[in-house]
C-alpha positions as CSV (number, residue, x, y, z in Angstrom):
1,M,51.3,-25.7,22.5
2,A,48.7,-26.2,19.8
3,I,46.0,-23.5,19.6
4,I,42.5,-24.9,19.2
5,P,40.4,-22.7,17.0
6,Q,37.2,-21.5,18.7
7,T,33.9,-22.0,17.0
8,P,32.1,-18.6,16.6
9,K,29.2,-18.3,19.0
10,V,25.8,-18.5,17.3
11,V,23.6,-15.7,18.4
12,D,19.8,-16.3,18.6
13,Y,18.2,-13.1,17.5
14,P,14.6,-12.7,18.8
15,T,12.0,-12.0,16.2
16,S,9.8,-9.9,18.5
17,D,10.5,-7.2,21.1
18,G,7.2,-8.0,22.9
19,K,5.6,-4.7,21.9
20,P,2.3,-4.5,20.1
21,M,2.2,-3.8,16.4
22,G,0.3,-0.5,16.9
23,E,-0.8,1.4,19.9
24,T,-4.4,1.7,18.6
25,D,-6.4,0.4,15.6
26,L,-5.8,3.7,13.9
27,H,-2.0,3.5,14.3
28,R,-1.9,-0.1,13.2
29,Q,-4.1,0.6,10.1
30,D,-2.0,3.6,9.1
31,M,1.2,1.5,9.4
32,V,-0.3,-1.4,7.4
33,D,-1.6,0.9,4.7
34,V,1.8,2.6,4.2
35,I,3.7,-0.7,4.1
36,E,1.2,-2.3,1.6
37,T,1.0,0.7,-0.6
38,L,4.8,0.8,-0.8
39,E,4.9,-2.9,-1.5
40,D,2.5,-2.5,-4.4
41,H,4.5,0.5,-5.7
42,Y,7.6,-1.6,-5.9
43,A,5.9,-4.8,-6.8
44,E,7.8,-5.1,-10.1
45,Q,11.3,-4.3,-8.6
46,N,12.9,-7.4,-7.1
47,D,15.8,-5.4,-5.7
48,V,13.7,-3.2,-3.4
49,Y,12.8,-4.5,0.0
50,V,9.8,-3.0,1.8
51,T,8.8,-4.0,5.3
52,G,7.8,-2.7,8.7
53,N,7.3,-3.6,12.3
54,L,10.4,-5.8,11.8
55,L,13.3,-6.0,14.2
56,L,16.4,-4.4,12.7
57,Y,19.7,-5.4,14.4
58,Y,22.6,-3.1,13.7
59,V,25.4,-4.5,15.8
60,E,26.5,-8.1,15.1
61,G,26.3,-10.3,18.1
62,D,24.4,-7.8,20.3
63,R,20.8,-8.9,20.8
64,R,20.0,-5.6,22.5
65,R,21.0,-3.3,19.8
66,H,17.9,-3.2,17.7
67,L,14.9,-1.1,16.8
68,S,11.7,-1.8,14.9
69,P,10.7,0.9,12.3
70,D,7.0,1.1,11.5
71,A,7.9,1.1,7.8
72,F,11.1,1.2,5.9
73,V,12.4,0.8,2.4
74,V,15.8,-0.5,1.3
75,H,17.0,-0.3,-2.3
76,G,19.6,-2.7,-3.6
77,V,18.7,-5.7,-1.5
78,P,16.5,-8.6,-2.7
79,K,12.8,-8.5,-2.0
80,L,12.8,-12.3,-1.2
81,P,13.0,-14.4,0.8
82,P,10.8,-13.0,3.6
83,R,12.9,-12.1,6.7
84,D,12.4,-13.0,10.3
85,Y,14.5,-9.9,11.2
86,Y,16.8,-7.6,9.4
87,L,20.5,-8.1,10.1
88,L,22.4,-5.0,8.9
89,W,25.8,-6.7,8.6
90,E,24.3,-9.5,6.4
91,E,22.1,-7.3,4.3
92,G,24.9,-4.8,3.7
93,R,22.6,-1.8,3.5
94,P,20.7,0.3,6.0
95,P,17.2,1.6,5.2
96,D,16.9,4.4,2.7
97,V,13.7,5.7,4.1
98,V,12.1,5.2,7.5
99,I,8.5,6.1,8.4
100,E,7.3,6.1,12.0
101,I,3.6,6.4,13.0
102,T,4.0,8.4,16.2
103,S,1.9,7.7,19.3
104,K,1.7,8.6,23.0
105,T,4.1,5.8,23.9
106,T,6.5,6.2,21.0
107,R,6.8,9.9,20.4
108,R,9.8,10.5,22.7
109,E,11.7,7.5,21.2
110,D,10.8,8.5,17.7
111,Q,12.1,12.0,18.2
112,G,14.9,11.0,20.5
113,K,16.7,7.7,20.6
114,K,15.5,6.4,17.2
115,L,16.2,9.7,15.4
116,V,19.8,9.6,16.7
117,I,20.3,6.0,15.6
118,Y,18.8,6.6,12.2
119,R,21.0,9.7,11.8
120,D,24.3,8.9,13.4
121,I,24.6,5.1,13.3
122,L,22.4,3.9,10.3
123,K,22.7,7.1,8.4
124,V,19.2,6.8,7.0
125,P,18.9,9.3,4.1
126,E,15.3,10.2,4.9
127,Y,13.2,10.0,8.1
128,F,9.5,10.8,8.3
129,Q,7.2,11.0,11.4
130,F,3.4,11.0,11.3
131,D,1.0,11.7,14.2
132,P,-2.5,10.6,13.0
133,T,-4.2,12.1,16.0
134,Q,-2.3,15.4,15.8
135,D,-1.7,15.3,19.6
136,Y,2.1,15.1,19.7
137,L,3.6,16.6,16.6
138,R,3.2,20.1,15.1
139,P,2.8,19.8,12.2
140,A,1.4,16.3,12.3
141,L,3.6,15.1,9.4
142,Q,7.3,15.9,9.5
143,G,10.2,14.8,7.3
144,F,14.0,15.1,7.5
145,R,16.7,14.6,5.0
146,L,20.3,13.7,5.9
147,S,22.7,16.5,4.9
148,E,26.3,16.6,6.1
149,G,25.6,14.4,9.1
150,L,22.5,16.3,10.2
151,Y,18.8,15.9,9.7
152,V,17.4,18.9,7.8
153,P,13.6,19.5,7.7
154,I,12.1,18.7,4.3
155,T,10.3,21.7,2.7
156,P,6.7,20.9,1.7
157,I,5.6,21.1,-1.9
158,D,1.9,21.9,-2.3
159,G,1.3,20.7,1.2
160,R,3.1,17.4,0.7
161,L,6.6,16.3,1.8
162,P,8.7,15.1,-1.2
163,S,10.8,12.0,-0.8
164,E,13.8,12.1,-3.2
165,V,14.5,8.4,-2.4
166,L,11.0,7.2,-3.1
167,G,10.2,9.6,-5.9
168,L,6.9,10.1,-4.1
169,H,5.3,12.7,-1.9
170,L,3.9,12.0,1.6
171,E,0.7,13.8,2.6
172,R,-1.7,13.9,5.6
173,D,-5.4,13.3,4.8
174,G,-7.2,13.6,8.1
175,R,-5.9,10.7,10.2
176,E,-4.4,8.9,7.2
177,L,-0.9,9.1,5.8
178,R,-1.1,8.9,2.0
179,L,1.5,8.6,-0.8
180,F,1.3,10.7,-3.9
181,N,3.0,10.1,-7.3
182,P,3.9,13.6,-8.6
183,A,5.0,12.2,-12.0
184,L,1.6,10.8,-12.7
185,G,-0.3,13.4,-10.6
186,I,-2.2,10.7,-8.7
187,R,-2.5,9.4,-5.2
188,L,-1.5,5.8,-4.7
189,L,-4.4,3.6,-3.6
190,T,-4.3,1.5,-0.5
191,R,-5.2,-2.1,-0.8
192,R,-8.5,-1.4,0.8
193,E,-9.2,1.2,-1.8
194,Q,-8.1,-1.2,-4.5
195,R,-10.5,-3.9,-3.3
196,D,-13.3,-1.3,-3.1
197,A,-12.5,-0.2,-6.7
198,E,-12.5,-3.8,-7.9
199,R,-15.9,-4.4,-6.3
200,T,-17.2,-1.2,-7.9
201,R,-15.9,-2.3,-11.3
202,A,-17.4,-5.8,-10.7
203,D,-20.7,-4.3,-9.7
204,E,-20.7,-2.0,-12.7
205,A,-19.8,-4.9,-15.1
206,S,-22.7,-6.9,-13.5
207,R,-25.1,-4.0,-13.9
208,R,-24.1,-3.6,-17.6
209,A,-24.5,-7.3,-18.2
210,E,-27.9,-7.2,-16.6
211,Q,-28.9,-4.2,-18.7
212,E,-27.6,-6.0,-21.9
213,R,-29.6,-9.2,-20.9
214,T,-32.7,-7.2,-20.3
215,R,-32.3,-5.3,-23.6
216,A,-31.7,-8.6,-25.5
217,E,-34.8,-10.2,-23.9
218,E,-36.9,-7.1,-24.8
219,E,-35.6,-7.3,-28.4
220,A,-36.4,-11.0,-28.6
221,R,-39.9,-10.4,-27.1
222,G,-40.4,-7.6,-29.7
223,R,-39.4,-9.9,-32.5
224,L,-41.8,-12.6,-31.3
225,L,-44.6,-10.1,-31.1
226,A,-43.8,-8.7,-34.6
227,E,-43.7,-12.2,-36.0
228,A,-47.0,-13.1,-34.3
229,E,-48.6,-10.0,-35.7
230,V,-47.3,-10.7,-39.2
231,A,-48.7,-14.3,-39.0
232,R,-52.0,-12.9,-37.8
233,L,-52.2,-10.4,-40.7
234,R,-51.3,-13.1,-43.2
235,A,-54.0,-15.3,-41.8
236,Q,-56.5,-12.5,-42.1
237,I,-55.4,-11.9,-45.7
238,E,-55.7,-15.6,-46.6
239,E,-59.1,-15.7,-44.9
240,L,-60.2,-12.7,-46.9
241,R,-59.0,-14.2,-50.1
242,R,-60.8,-17.4,-49.4
243,K,-64.0,-15.6,-48.8
244,T,-63.6,-13.4,-51.8
245,G,-63.0,-16.5,-54.0
246,E,-66.1,-18.3,-52.6
247,S,-68.3,-15.3,-53.3
248,G,-67.0,-15.0,-56.9
């Protein structure tokens, strides 16, 4: 009997799990700021993929085996094209770093199910959790590094948590999670801060241009007044010479 080969079943992987991007405006903004700052940091590296709030499927053919990290970075995979989801078996690499913005509804999953999957299944080298409201985590910023199959807490340096994978330090600034470049000794700007800085530079350039225009106008006015005064004096001298000649 001839065996008819079966066509592999095509699985339709959803692009959304139906959950909101962030529990509150604060959580969403923190998430967006971290993703955008990391995107800008790796803007010139085409083999580093930065994303977040994207479904990551880790078992081929199983639509239920997925999670959605708030932010993650993968080295060694192309930045483009944009993904609808992240299929682990196609990309060939799990995340190198995962960052979760913990909230009331996600804290148990972030510290339980997700942590186990990141550690035991995906073997993510570094895992960070941040609680912007300081209601669920003590301390509010925590980091773990994979060591011999276990997550070991990352020791702070100057109040920041160093990421060996990113070459950056993570730090809490009030309700914001910020990234610090220890090699340059500077904090990375969010895109909102970059826009504010651009506006400030534009305003300063406009102010300097206005000052230069005013100075040029004042100089031109001064030259005109000086020329008018010279002309007046010359006229007086000519008039005096004329009168002196008539009287002689």
